[in-house]
N, C-alpha and C positions, 0 to 999 in steps of 0.2 A: 176729809174736807166735807163741809156741809154746803149744799146749794139751796138757796131760797128761790122758789119760782112758782108762778101760777099761770094756768092757761088764760086767765083773765087779762093778762098783759097784752093780749092780741085784741082786746075789745076797745081800746083807745083808738079812734079812727079819725085822723085828720083828713082834710079834703084830698081828692085824687091828685096825684103828682107831688104831694108833700114828701120831703125826704124822710121824715120820721114816720114811715109807713107801717102798715100792719105786718108786712113781710118780715120786718125786724123782730116782731114778736114771735113769728114762726121759727126764726133762727134760734131764739132763746129757748123755745119749746123743744127744738131738735137737740140742742145741747143738753138740756135737762133730761130728756128721754134717753139719750145715749149714756149719760152718766149713771142714771138709775139702772139701765140694762147691764152696765158693767159692775153693778154691786154698790154704787155710790149712794150716799144718803141725800135725798131731795125732800125738802119740807115745804108745805104750803104756808105762805106767810099770812099775817093778819094785817088789817088796816091800822095805820097810825091813828092815835087818838088826837083830838083837838088840843089837849093839854100838852102832848108831845110836840105837835107842830108849833104851838105857841111859844116854845122855847126859842124859836128862831123868827117866826113870822108874826106880824102885827095882827091884832084882833080884827081890824077893818079889812085887812087883806084876806084873812081866813073867811070872813063873812062874804066877801066878794066872790071868792072861788066856790064856796058852798052854794051860792046863788046860781051857779052854772049847772048844777046837778040836773040831769035829764035833758039838757039842752045842747045844741050845737052853737057855739059862740066863738067869734073871732076876737081874741084878746089883743093881739097886735099882728103885724104883717107875717110873723113867723109862727105864732102860737095860737092854736085852735083847740076847742073842746068838742067832743061829740057827747051824746047822751050818757055814756058810761064813764067818761073821762074823770069825773070827780072821784068816783069810787076807785078807779084804777090808779089814779095818782096817789091816793091815800094808801093803797095797797103797796105801791112802789116804795113809799116812805117807810111803811111798816116792815117790808122785807129788809130794807137797809138797816133799820134799827135792830131787827132780829139777828141779822148777820153780825153786826158790830157787837151786840151783847153776847152772842155765842162765842165770838173770838175772845172777848175780854174775860168772860166768866170761866171758860173751859180751857183756854190755851190752844184750842183747835182753830184751824183756818175756816173761813166761810166766804161765800160769794153770793151776792144777790143779783139774779138775772132779771132785770126790770126794764120797763119802759112805762111812761115817759121818763126821760132823763131828768136830772135835777140841778146840776151845778150852776146854771145861769139864773135860777129863781132867787131874787133878792128878798129881804125881809118884808118888803111892801109891794112887790110886783112880780108877775110872771114875765118871762121872756125866753127867747131861744129854745122853744119847744118845751120849756120846763115850767112846772106849776109849784112844786114844793122842793126845797133845797134838801134832797134826800140825805146826802152825806153830812151836811151841816146839822140837820135835825138829829141824826144818829150820834154825832159827836156830842151835841148838847145833852142828849139823854144820858150818855155815858158819864159826862161831867156831873150831871145832877145825881147820878147814882153812885158817885164816889171815885171815878177815875180822876187822877190828878193832872195827867198830861196826855193829851191825845194828838197824834200826828196825822195829818191828811196830806196825801200825795195825789196829784191830779196830772195825768199824762194825756188827756184829751187834746186835740189840736187847737181847741178854743180855750181861752182863759176862763177859769172857774170864778167868774166875778161874784156870783152869789155866795159861794163858800167864803171867798175873801171878805165880802161885806159882813158876813155873820160874825167873824172873829178878828177883825182888823185891829181892834184895841184890846185883845184878850191874850195875855201871855201863857195861858194854859193850853192853847191850841196852836200848834205849829202848822202852817199851811204852806205847802210847796207845790208850785204849778209850773210845768213845762208846756209851752204852747207856741204856735206860730205868732210872730209879732213883727210889724203891725198887722193886725187882722181883727175881724169881728170877735168880740164886742168892743174892742178898742182899749180895754184895760190890760193890766199885767206888765207894765214897765218894770225894769229891774230896780228902779228907784222907789217903787211902791213897796215899803218894807214894814208897814204897820204904823200905828199911832199910839201915843200915850204909853201906857204900860205894855202895850202889844208891839211896840217898835222893835224890830229885829226878829219877830216871830211870823212874818210873811216873807217867803223867799220865792220871787218870780224868776223864771229861767226862760226868757224870751228867745225863740229860735227863728232864724231867717227862713224865708220860703226856700224850699229845696233841700233843707237840712235832712240828713238821713241817719241811719243807725249810729254811725261813729260819732257824729256830733251830739246827738241826743244822749247816748250812753256816756259819752265823755263828760258832759256837763253834770250828769247824775253822780259820776264818780268824783268829780272835783268839788261839787258844791252841795248836792242834795244829801248824799250819804254822810259827809261830815256834819251837816246840820242835824240830821237824825241822831248821829252819835252824841252830839253835844246836848241835844234836847232830852234824850233818854225817855222816850214815850212809854206809857203803860200799854198802849195799843196803837197799831198802825192801820189807818183806813185809806183805801185807794179808790179814787175816781178813775175808772178804766174806760177811757174813750179810745176807740180804735180808728178814729177818723184821721189820725196822723199817718195811716198806711198810705203807701204810694198809689194805691188804686182807688182811694176814696175820692168821690166827686166834689166834696165840699172843702177839702183842705189842700194845702200846698207843701206839706212835709212829705218825706220820702222814706219813711220807716218800712221795714219788712216784717213779716210774721216772726222770723227769727229774732229780729230786734225786740219785738214785744215779749218774746219768750225770755230773752236775756234780761230785759228791764224788770219783768215780773220776778225773775229769780233773784235779782239784786235786792229788790224790796223785801221779798220773803226771807232772804238770808239776813237782811238787816233786822227784820222783826224777830227772827230766831235768836240773834245775838243779843238784842236789846230788851225784848219783852216776852221772851218765852214762846215765840211763834204766834203771838196774838196779832193776826192780820185778817182784815175783812175787806172785800172788794165789792164794788157796785158798778154796774155797767152805766156808761154815759153815752157818748156818740159812737158813730160807726155806721156808714151809710152805703158802703159796698158790702152786699150780703155775704159774699164769699170771704172777704177780708175780716168781717165781723166774726164769722164762725171760726176762722182760723185763729184769730187773735184771742178769743175767749178760750178756745181749747188750749192754746199755748200757755195762757196764764194759769189755767187750772193745773196743767201738767207741771209747770215750773214750781208752783206753790206746793203741790203734793210732793214733788221731788225734794224740795228744800226741807220739808217736814220730816223726811226720812234720813236727813243728814245728821251726823253726830254733832251735838251742840259744841 
């Protein structure tokens, strides 16, 4: 497994008291350091290019975010830049693209340990701590480079509205999202299934507040895995948010670290069966630092274990 990470992810600095705090970057750094110390491969990512970002985001939006370079700017009540945020956000998108391309081209798994997260950023606006729709940009790059079918699975406690918006009418990208509902940002009803040619290629799995491992894993077994089987993706991309953990201060789901391990294993096994183990993961939310570390470690271990299974 390849990890994509940079110490620069700790340079994005929202105001004091913000949940998406620098300490989250320190957790990512600790995971990468331990992985490297154990003999694992850790690669420094590159920044996404404007051309790559423009596969999802509008030119006017890219100009607006570029104008924040070197500044501390309040974009909305949740989303702030610091002087380094423009570069760090491009680095997060680049790491996600690199992870996705590595999985697709080599058949090996990869994980991008990044912040700021990305799945709330829509084509024309930042929101929910997110500037660029990291996983959507990565999927769009793979499509542009020849992948016919890309599956995106999002298990963050919040609905991945930005990812959904990018591909809502696109039958070449299957988007599956489990999330607390109703909850911020308000989207993600099970009746939202795509539009036009993309109808049926968005699968929302809304979960009630208080749902734990059994309910979440059950809905993946009954709905998500059959949808992946039917879609037959060339590659599976995963938005891994660990704020569905029962200790997380921002969410109301009750998953455990063992639950994240089992979910990660299920997705890795599906990728092994369906597309030769081509799976790439990117970090999204997760605001209890201990649960974040445990969840990432569990995902890495589960995916590595799956890759050693006999196909």
